[in-house]
Chimera marker file (.cmm) of the C-alpha trace (Angstrom):
<marker_set name="trace">
<marker id="1" x="98.818" y="133.575" z="109.631" r="1" g="1" b="0" radius="0.5"/>
<marker id="2" x="100.116" y="135.610" z="112.928" r="1" g="1" b="0" radius="0.5"/>
<marker id="3" x="103.633" y="134.165" z="112.394" r="1" g="1" b="0" radius="0.5"/>
<marker id="4" x="103.682" y="135.367" z="108.549" r="1" g="1" b="0" radius="0.5"/>
<marker id="5" x="101.740" y="139.160" z="109.318" r="1" g="1" b="0" radius="0.5"/>
<marker id="6" x="105.089" y="139.329" z="111.946" r="1" g="1" b="0" radius="0.5"/>
<marker id="7" x="107.604" y="137.797" z="109.888" r="1" g="1" b="0" radius="0.5"/>
<marker id="8" x="107.010" y="139.983" z="107.039" r="1" g="1" b="0" radius="0.5"/>
<marker id="9" x="105.533" y="143.135" z="108.736" r="1" g="1" b="0" radius="0.5"/>
<marker id="10" x="102.398" y="142.833" z="106.946" r="1" g="1" b="0" radius="0.5"/>
<marker id="11" x="100.000" y="145.484" z="107.572" r="1" g="1" b="0" radius="0.5"/>
<marker id="12" x="97.109" y="143.320" z="108.823" r="1" g="1" b="0" radius="0.5"/>
<marker id="13" x="95.389" y="142.291" z="111.764" r="1" g="1" b="0" radius="0.5"/>
<marker id="14" x="92.474" y="139.681" z="112.275" r="1" g="1" b="0" radius="0.5"/>
<marker id="15" x="88.850" y="141.163" z="112.544" r="1" g="1" b="0" radius="0.5"/>
<marker id="16" x="86.028" y="138.286" z="113.256" r="1" g="1" b="0" radius="0.5"/>
<marker id="17" x="85.642" y="134.318" z="112.647" r="1" g="1" b="0" radius="0.5"/>
<marker id="18" x="82.272" y="132.660" z="111.739" r="1" g="1" b="0" radius="0.5"/>
<marker id="19" x="82.075" y="128.911" z="111.506" r="1" g="1" b="0" radius="0.5"/>
<marker id="20" x="84.880" y="128.014" z="108.932" r="1" g="1" b="0" radius="0.5"/>
<marker id="21" x="85.362" y="131.765" z="107.684" r="1" g="1" b="0" radius="0.5"/>
<marker id="22" x="88.365" y="134.024" z="108.467" r="1" g="1" b="0" radius="0.5"/>
<marker id="23" x="88.729" y="138.037" z="107.940" r="1" g="1" b="0" radius="0.5"/>
<marker id="24" x="91.517" y="140.166" z="108.593" r="1" g="1" b="0" radius="0.5"/>
<marker id="25" x="91.810" y="143.696" z="107.921" r="1" g="1" b="0" radius="0.5"/>
<marker id="26" x="94.918" y="144.899" z="106.088" r="1" g="1" b="0" radius="0.5"/>
<marker id="27" x="95.626" y="148.157" z="104.621" r="1" g="1" b="0" radius="0.5"/>
<marker id="28" x="95.154" y="148.810" z="101.031" r="1" g="1" b="0" radius="0.5"/>
<marker id="29" x="99.049" y="148.469" z="100.073" r="1" g="1" b="0" radius="0.5"/>
<marker id="30" x="99.366" y="144.941" z="101.730" r="1" g="1" b="0" radius="0.5"/>
<marker id="31" x="96.673" y="143.780" z="100.462" r="1" g="1" b="0" radius="0.5"/>
<marker id="32" x="97.886" y="141.430" z="98.091" r="1" g="1" b="0" radius="0.5"/>
<marker id="33" x="100.648" y="140.462" z="100.753" r="1" g="1" b="0" radius="0.5"/>
<marker id="34" x="97.899" y="139.877" z="103.355" r="1" g="1" b="0" radius="0.5"/>
<marker id="35" x="95.960" y="137.661" z="100.875" r="1" g="1" b="0" radius="0.5"/>
<marker id="36" x="99.047" y="135.198" z="99.833" r="1" g="1" b="0" radius="0.5"/>
<marker id="37" x="99.729" y="134.853" z="103.701" r="1" g="1" b="0" radius="0.5"/>
<marker id="38" x="96.269" y="133.764" z="103.994" r="1" g="1" b="0" radius="0.5"/>
<marker id="39" x="96.523" y="131.371" z="101.189" r="1" g="1" b="0" radius="0.5"/>
<marker id="40" x="100.205" y="129.993" z="102.963" r="1" g="1" b="0" radius="0.5"/>
<marker id="41" x="98.671" y="129.949" z="106.454" r="1" g="1" b="0" radius="0.5"/>
<marker id="42" x="95.570" y="127.657" z="104.546" r="1" g="1" b="0" radius="0.5"/>
<marker id="43" x="98.172" y="125.328" z="102.867" r="1" g="1" b="0" radius="0.5"/>
<marker id="44" x="100.233" y="124.716" z="106.192" r="1" g="1" b="0" radius="0.5"/>
<marker id="45" x="97.063" y="123.783" z="107.866" r="1" g="1" b="0" radius="0.5"/>
<marker id="46" x="95.881" y="121.333" z="105.668" r="1" g="1" b="0" radius="0.5"/>
<marker id="47" x="99.250" y="120.055" z="105.458" r="1" g="1" b="0" radius="0.5"/>
<marker id="48" x="99.266" y="119.724" z="109.270" r="1" g="1" b="0" radius="0.5"/>
<marker id="49" x="96.269" y="117.749" z="109.327" r="1" g="1" b="0" radius="0.5"/>
<marker id="50" x="96.876" y="115.424" z="106.294" r="1" g="1" b="0" radius="0.5"/>
<marker id="51" x="99.986" y="114.815" z="108.318" r="1" g="1" b="0" radius="0.5"/>
<marker id="52" x="98.494" y="113.964" z="111.526" r="1" g="1" b="0" radius="0.5"/>
<marker id="53" x="95.809" y="111.628" z="110.032" r="1" g="1" b="0" radius="0.5"/>
<marker id="54" x="98.702" y="109.933" z="108.194" r="1" g="1" b="0" radius="0.5"/>
<marker id="55" x="97.409" y="111.213" z="104.654" r="1" g="1" b="0" radius="0.5"/>
<marker id="56" x="100.653" y="111.215" z="103.099" r="1" g="1" b="0" radius="0.5"/>
<marker id="57" x="99.521" y="110.815" z="99.075" r="1" g="1" b="0" radius="0.5"/>
<marker id="58" x="96.789" y="113.495" z="98.507" r="1" g="1" b="0" radius="0.5"/>
<marker id="59" x="95.323" y="115.059" z="94.938" r="1" g="1" b="0" radius="0.5"/>
<marker id="60" x="97.147" y="118.056" z="93.853" r="1" g="1" b="0" radius="0.5"/>
<marker id="61" x="93.578" y="120.099" z="94.062" r="1" g="1" b="0" radius="0.5"/>
<marker id="62" x="94.392" y="119.383" z="98.160" r="1" g="1" b="0" radius="0.5"/>
<marker id="63" x="96.993" y="122.756" z="97.083" r="1" g="1" b="0" radius="0.5"/>
<marker id="64" x="94.964" y="124.875" z="95.596" r="1" g="1" b="0" radius="0.5"/>
<marker id="65" x="93.473" y="128.093" z="96.457" r="1" g="1" b="0" radius="0.5"/>
<marker id="66" x="89.922" y="128.111" z="98.285" r="1" g="1" b="0" radius="0.5"/>
<marker id="67" x="89.191" y="131.532" z="96.686" r="1" g="1" b="0" radius="0.5"/>
<marker id="68" x="89.326" y="129.985" z="93.361" r="1" g="1" b="0" radius="0.5"/>
<marker id="69" x="87.169" y="127.087" z="93.827" r="1" g="1" b="0" radius="0.5"/>
<link id1="1" id2="2" r="1" g="1" b="0" radius="0.2"/>
<link id1="2" id2="3" r="1" g="1" b="0" radius="0.2"/>
<link id1="3" id2="4" r="1" g="1" b="0" radius="0.2"/>
<link id1="4" id2="5" r="1" g="1" b="0" radius="0.2"/>
<link id1="5" id2="6" r="1" g="1" b="0" radius="0.2"/>
<link id1="6" id2="7" r="1" g="1" b="0" radius="0.2"/>
<link id1="7" id2="8" r="1" g="1" b="0" radius="0.2"/>
<link id1="8" id2="9" r="1" g="1" b="0" radius="0.2"/>
<link id1="9" id2="10" r="1" g="1" b="0" radius="0.2"/>
<link id1="10" id2="11" r="1" g="1" b="0" radius="0.2"/>
<link id1="11" id2="12" r="1" g="1" b="0" radius="0.2"/>
<link id1="12" id2="13" r="1" g="1" b="0" radius="0.2"/>
<link id1="13" id2="14" r="1" g="1" b="0" radius="0.2"/>
<link id1="14" id2="15" r="1" g="1" b="0" radius="0.2"/>
<link id1="15" id2="16" r="1" g="1" b="0" radius="0.2"/>
<link id1="16" id2="17" r="1" g="1" b="0" radius="0.2"/>
<link id1="17" id2="18" r="1" g="1" b="0" radius="0.2"/>
<link id1="18" id2="19" r="1" g="1" b="0" radius="0.2"/>
<link id1="19" id2="20" r="1" g="1" b="0" radius="0.2"/>
<link id1="20" id2="21" r="1" g="1" b="0" radius="0.2"/>
<link id1="21" id2="22" r="1" g="1" b="0" radius="0.2"/>
<link id1="22" id2="23" r="1" g="1" b="0" radius="0.2"/>
<link id1="23" id2="24" r="1" g="1" b="0" radius="0.2"/>
<link id1="24" id2="25" r="1" g="1" b="0" radius="0.2"/>
<link id1="25" id2="26" r="1" g="1" b="0" radius="0.2"/>
<link id1="26" id2="27" r="1" g="1" b="0" radius="0.2"/>
<link id1="27" id2="28" r="1" g="1" b="0" radius="0.2"/>
<link id1="28" id2="29" r="1" g="1" b="0" radius="0.2"/>
<link id1="29" id2="30" r="1" g="1" b="0" radius="0.2"/>
<link id1="30" id2="31" r="1" g="1" b="0" radius="0.2"/>
<link id1="31" id2="32" r="1" g="1" b="0" radius="0.2"/>
<link id1="32" id2="33" r="1" g="1" b="0" radius="0.2"/>
<link id1="33" id2="34" r="1" g="1" b="0" radius="0.2"/>
<link id1="34" id2="35" r="1" g="1" b="0" radius="0.2"/>
<link id1="35" id2="36" r="1" g="1" b="0" radius="0.2"/>
<link id1="36" id2="37" r="1" g="1" b="0" radius="0.2"/>
<link id1="37" id2="38" r="1" g="1" b="0" radius="0.2"/>
<link id1="38" id2="39" r="1" g="1" b="0" radius="0.2"/>
<link id1="39" id2="40" r="1" g="1" b="0" radius="0.2"/>
<link id1="40" id2="41" r="1" g="1" b="0" radius="0.2"/>
<link id1="41" id2="42" r="1" g="1" b="0" radius="0.2"/>
<link id1="42" id2="43" r="1" g="1" b="0" radius="0.2"/>
<link id1="43" id2="44" r="1" g="1" b="0" radius="0.2"/>
<link id1="44" id2="45" r="1" g="1" b="0" radius="0.2"/>
<link id1="45" id2="46" r="1" g="1" b="0" radius="0.2"/>
<link id1="46" id2="47" r="1" g="1" b="0" radius="0.2"/>
<link id1="47" id2="48" r="1" g="1" b="0" radius="0.2"/>
<link id1="48" id2="49" r="1" g="1" b="0" radius="0.2"/>
<link id1="49" id2="50" r="1" g="1" b="0" radius="0.2"/>
<link id1="50" id2="51" r="1" g="1" b="0" radius="0.2"/>
<link id1="51" id2="52" r="1" g="1" b="0" radius="0.2"/>
<link id1="52" id2="53" r="1" g="1" b="0" radius="0.2"/>
<link id1="53" id2="54" r="1" g="1" b="0" radius="0.2"/>
<link id1="54" id2="55" r="1" g="1" b="0" radius="0.2"/>
<link id1="55" id2="56" r="1" g="1" b="0" radius="0.2"/>
<link id1="56" id2="57" r="1" g="1" b="0" radius="0.2"/>
<link id1="57" id2="58" r="1" g="1" b="0" radius="0.2"/>
<link id1="58" id2="59" r="1" g="1" b="0" radius="0.2"/>
<link id1="59" id2="60" r="1" g="1" b="0" radius="0.2"/>
<link id1="60" id2="61" r="1" g="1" b="0" radius="0.2"/>
<link id1="61" id2="62" r="1" g="1" b="0" radius="0.2"/>
<link id1="62" id2="63" r="1" g="1" b="0" radius="0.2"/>
<link id1="63" id2="64" r="1" g="1" b="0" radius="0.2"/>
<link id1="64" id2="65" r="1" g="1" b="0" radius="0.2"/>
<link id1="65" id2="66" r="1" g="1" b="0" radius="0.2"/>
<link id1="66" id2="67" r="1" g="1" b="0" radius="0.2"/>
<link id1="67" id2="68" r="1" g="1" b="0" radius="0.2"/>
<link id1="68" id2="69" r="1" g="1" b="0" radius="0.2"/>
</marker_set>
């Protein structure tokens, strides 16, 4: 997430993490870009763990948004 914030100059910063929940504080004008960055960071994380576990064939639902479930 930090990489995406810096790379795309998103006005956001880490706020708090509790258990499996992470929150970022974003400027009003960057709220949608910050939300997209969170989705991408989540997908990258899932992909990394799946790869490390040797799980090359996962259902498409793995890439779905955790916000929409």
